[in-house]
N, C-alpha and C positions, 0 to 999 in steps of 0.2 A: 600398584599395589596387587590388581589383579594377576598381573604376571608372575610376581613374587609368591603368592599363595600356589599357582599352579606350579611354578619350579620347585616350591617345598614339596608339595604333593608327588609329583613325578620322583623328587629324589628319595622321599619316604617310601615307595613302592619300588624301588631299585632300577626306575627308568632315567635316563638322561634326557634333557629336553633337546628338541632339534637345534642342530647348529646355525647360526646366522651367518651370513658372509662378513659381516662387520664382526664377529667374534673370532673368525679365523685369522691366524698369525701371518702377518704381512712378510713377503719377501722381497727381493730385488727386482726392480724392473729396469729395462733400457729401451728406449726408443730412439731408432734412427729415423731422422727427419728429412722429408725430400726437400732439400733447398737448390735442386738443379744443378747437381754437380759442386756445390759448395760442400761445407761441413756443419752438421748440428746433430751432435748426439746428447740426448736426456738420460741422466741415469737418476733414478729414485730409489731411496734406501729404504728399509723397513719403517725406519724411523720418519718417513717423508721427508727427509732431507733431500734437497735437487742440487744436482751438479751438471752443468749445461756445458759441453765441450764444444767450443767454436760456435758461431753465432750467423754462419751464411753470409749471402750478399748483402749490399746495400740497394737503396732504389727499389723500382718495380711497385711503387705504392706500398713499401714496407711489406712487400709480399714474405720474406723469408721470417722476420721477426713476429709477424702474425700469423704464420703456421708454427712457429715454437710456442707461441703463447697458447693456440688452441690445442697443440698437444699435451702442452703443461696442465691445462684445465680438464682435459679428458683424463688424464691422471690423477686428479684430484687435487692437484697443487696450485697455490696461487702467488708463489713467488720463486724465484732461482737464488738459491743459498749461496751457491759458488758458481762462478763462471770462468772456465778455463779457456783461455786463447793459445792454442799451440804454436803458431808463429804468425808474422805478419803480412799476411797475404789477404788480399781483398775477400775472398770467398770463405773465409775463416774469421775476421774480427770486423768485416763491412756492416753486418746486422747490429753492431752493439748500440749506434746513434738511435735506431728505430726501437729497439727492445728496450732499452732503459726507459724510454717513454711509456712504454705499455706495461710494464712490471717491475716490480721492486728488484733490484739484485743487491745481494747481500755482501759479496766480496769477490774480486777480481784477481785471477791469478795468471800470470804471463811467463816467457822467457826472458823478461827484462825489458827496459826501455834505455835508450840513450842517457838520459837525466840520471840515471841509476848510478853511472860512473863506475861500472864493473870493467877493468881493464881486460877481463877474459872473455868478455863478450865483443862481438861486432854486430853491424846492422845492415848487410848490404841491400837490402830491400826496404829500407824504413824501419819503423814509420818516420817519415818527415816531419819536421816542426808544423809547417803550415798546411800539411796535407788535412782535408776536410775529414778524414774517416779517423786520422790521427788525433785530431783536434778534439772531435767528439768521444775518443776512446779516452782520452786523458781528462776531459770534464767528468764523464760519466763514473771513472774508477778513482776520481781524487780522494784522498784520505781512505782508502779503504782496497788497496791492492798490494800484492807481493810478489816479487819475483820467484820464479822455482829453480831449483838446483838439483841434480842428479841426487836421488838420496833422500829427498824432502819425501814426506806423506801429507796427503789433505787432512786437515782436521775434522775427520767424519766422526760422528757419533755412533754407537753401536758397533755391530760386526761386519762393516764393510770396511775395507782397508784399501787406499789408492796410493800408489807408491810412483814417484817420478823416477823412471829408468833412465832419461837423457833429456837435456834441455840445453839450448843454446850451444849446440855442437859437441858437448861434453857428455859422457857417460858414466852411468853409476860403476862403481868399482867391481871388479870380479870378484867373486866369493873365493874366500881364502881356500887353498889346496884344492881347488877345483880341478878335475881331469878334463884333458884336451877335448873337444867336441869332436867325435868321429866324422861327423858329417860335414867338417871343414876340409877333409881331404878332397872332397869333389864339390867343393865351393866354386863357382864360376869366378872368372877374372873380373879386376875390378874396373870400374867404368872411370871417365874423366872425373876429376875433382868438382862437387857440385858447391859452388859458390852463392848459391841462392839461399834464401831462408828456410826452404824446405829441410835442407840438412840440419837445420837448428831447431826442428820442432821438438816440442814437449812430448815425451813418450810416458804413457800411463798405464799401469797395469792394476785393475780392479781386482781384488779377491773377496769372495763371500762363501766360509765354509770351504767346499770342495770345488767351487767354481771360481775360474779365471777369466777374466776380458782385458785384451789387449788392444789399445788404440794409439798408433803411432803418428798421428797426424799427416803431415806429407813427408815425412822422413824418407831419404832416397837410398840407393843402392848400396853404396861403399858404408853409410852409416849404419844400415840395417845388417850387413855382414859384421861389422864390428860389434855390434851387440850379441852375436852368437858364436863368434870366432876370435881367437882361438878356443875360448871357454864360450860356455854359454850363460849370461847374465839374466836371462829371462825365465827359462823354465817353461813347461809344458802348458798350453792356452786352450780353454774350451772352447771361447768363442773370440773370433779375430775380425776386427774392422779392417777390411782391406784398404792397405795404404796407399794413400795419394790419389784415392778415388778409383783405383784401379789401372793408373798409370804403369808403362810397361819400364818406365825407369827407376821404379820402386818395386816392392814384393821380389826381393831376390830369393831364389830357390833354397840358398841356405837357411835363411831366416824361417820361411815356410815349413820346409822338413824339420827343422829343429823344434819350433814351437807345436808342430803337429796338432794344428786345431781341428775340432769336431765339426764347426760350422764357422762360415765366413760370410760376412755381409758386406757388400760394395756399395758405398755412398756416391756413386756414380751419376751423371745427368744423362739425357738424350744424346749429347755430342760432346760430351767432356767424361775422360776417365773410360772405363771398361773396355780395355785394349784387349784385342784377340788374344795377345801373348800372355797377359796375365791371366786369362782366362783358362788358357792350356795350362799356365803354370799350377793354377789352384787343382786343375782336374788331375795332375799329376802327382798331388799330395796324398797319400793312401789313407790317412786319417779322417781327411773332409769328407763327411757324409752329405752335407747339404750347402750349396753357395749361391747365397741370396744376392739380388741386385736391385736396387732403387728403381732402376730404370734400363729398359731394353737399349743397347748402344744402336742408334737408328744409322750408324755409319759402316757397321760390319754386318755380317752375314747372320741368320739366324740361329746356326750352328756355332758361331762364334761368341754366343752370349750362353749365359746358363740355360736350364730347361725353363721352359715359359712360365709354369705355375710357381717359380721361385722367384719371379720379377713382379714387383710391386706395381709399377707405373708403365702403362703399355702407351698411353697418349701423351703429346708433348705438354701438357699443362702440368701434368703431374699431382702432387700432393697426398701420396697416400704414404703414409710410414710402415715401418717394420718394429714389431714390438717382441722383446726377449723377456720372460718372466722366470725368475728362480725362486723356488720355494724355499722355505727356511732349510738350513743344511747345505744348501746349494749341490746336493747329491745329483739333481737332474735339472733341467730347462727345458721351456718350450718357447717356440717362436711360430709368429703368426704375420701375415700381411694385413694390416688395419686392425680395428677393433673388433671385427667380426670374421677375420679370415679361419682358415681350419687350422688347429695347432699342430704343430709337430713336435714330438718329445725327444730329448736326447739324454744319455746319461754323461754326467762330468765324471772327470777322471782324478 
């Protein structure tokens, strides 16, 4: 009652009350969680709807599920509304068993399972029926999973839109009457056909106002190039999750130069991903103002990594995350390491 009286008095004399943090409009937050060279990216919408893209590794006393839940709670959330598994490799869906015991998961999204009996899909790397990880995934997702196809959209509330650009080795249709991408004239040669599940990854583009974020899972060279050549099916991107942990069989220069990101974040481990060739390719993209890494690559030289202040974890154990905050409208965004790191601000395009 006293606060109401004070507010009325302030309004009466033409003064606004001081803003409270909880009164400020919420924006979009993204957390790149350190799962030691696996993948786990948490997206929190302004409506506090949560999307987790991949769930890290199994084992290690549920290290990765625990790290995910810790970040989830730091974000002020207590459940995962949507869990997207980009493909069937252990470092991307292995954490589901542990995660489902620690937190409620509302719905599961993936590229399909063999029992869906989709003749357009194949499963070169599983998940096998008797594989314990596959058994755990099927049990946790029973009755609440959906297979994604190119052109689908996640059913999110509010102003955040998540579109599926590729899944199961298929791509979204090219825009009608789209012009040829001039950057394809200098596109590199194709690599040998990738018959692994990496090439069948789910690709998601998130859009919030002027801000765009791209996560290609572990998509590889030829499939990346097909997304932008001969025509561009993606568009310009502000924030790019470096594909396949920074492996050099991914991150095709034609893709990188076409999407022209402002910031890149690499979810590598101390000895997985973060190849020197990928770091060099990122440096060659004129639009990139900052390229972050979750870990310093312990197997390469210091100069073959990004600059030291953009590396979240220097020690072998890791655990620090990278946070991206996008205010309403999406006209700009800030990136910081951990909860208390110094923020760097960037303009969206």
